[in-house]
N, C-alpha and C positions, 0 to 999 in steps of 0.2 A: 503494500500502498505506500503513497505519495501523501505528501503532505508539506504544507507549507505555511514557513512563519512568517507571521504578518505582524507591521505594528503600525495601525490603519492600514494606510491603503498601498505602502512599504513593504515589497518582497523581501526580507530578511535573509532565508534561505529554504532551501529544499530537502527534506527528510524522504527517503526511502527504508522503510522498515526489512529489518532484515531478520529479526526475532522479538519474542515477547516473554516474560515471564511474571505473570501477572502481579502486580497491576503497570507497569513498567515494558515501555513499546521502547526496542531500541533499535536504532536509524543509521544509516548514512547520512553525512551531510556536509553539502553543496551548500557555503556561504556566499551570502551575495554581496557585494562592494558595499549596502547600508549597513551590514552585521558586522562591517570591522570597527567600527565609532564604538558598538556597545561588548564586541568582544572581550578587553578587558574586565569588564563584570565577569562574565561566566567564569573566567580564570581566577578571580580571585574569590570568589564563592565558592569555584573545586578546592581550592589551597587551604580554607577555612573549614569545608566540609564535616560536620563530627561523623565520624563512625564510632565512638564508644560511650557516646554519652557529652564529648567532651564542646567546647567552644559552640554549644547549642545560640546561646544569644550572639555574639559574633556574626554567625552563619546567616540567621533569624535577621538579622541588620542587613549582611548583603545582597542576600536572596530579594530582600524588603525591597533593594532599589530594583533588582530585576522584576519582578512584580506590579512596583509602577508605571512602567513599561507599559502596560496593559497588552501581552502579548497576545499571539492566540494562533490559533491553526487551522486551517482550511483542511477539509480534504478533497481529493482527487475530480468529487462533484461540483466544490467549492459551496460548500456548507462548512461551518465552522463546526469543528470536530467536538463531538460530545456536547454539543448543547443543550441535552438534557440530565446532563449530569454537572456537566461547570457553567456557573450562573456567568455572565459577560461579567461580572467585575471580580471572578475569582477564576486566573487562567492556571491549566495544566501546570503543573510542576516539571521545570525542563533544566536538563544539564547538559553544557555542549563541553567537547573535548576535542580540540585539533579537527577530523572531519566526522566523527561521530558524534551522536544526542542520544539520550536516553529520557523520557518522560512518562508520565503517568497524568 
């Protein structure tokens, strides 16, 4: 399945799923030029991501900056991904590292 990472009407990247492990969907990520402006936010978020319960407050703050961007996913049909699950103001959680992305 192919997804498009959007910010308003601007395409940030294309995600081609290759695996899933509920609730996560794993994708190859092809960044578009507009993504490069926000890539450092994702790099920072991953650098402090809590793996054992540490740094939760710092991670929440870092991811809060990403969440404030109001990113959204559009599927191949042009519809917002999982609109019935994720309200417009609560985007799915996404991590991006180089040419890989995973989200839920």
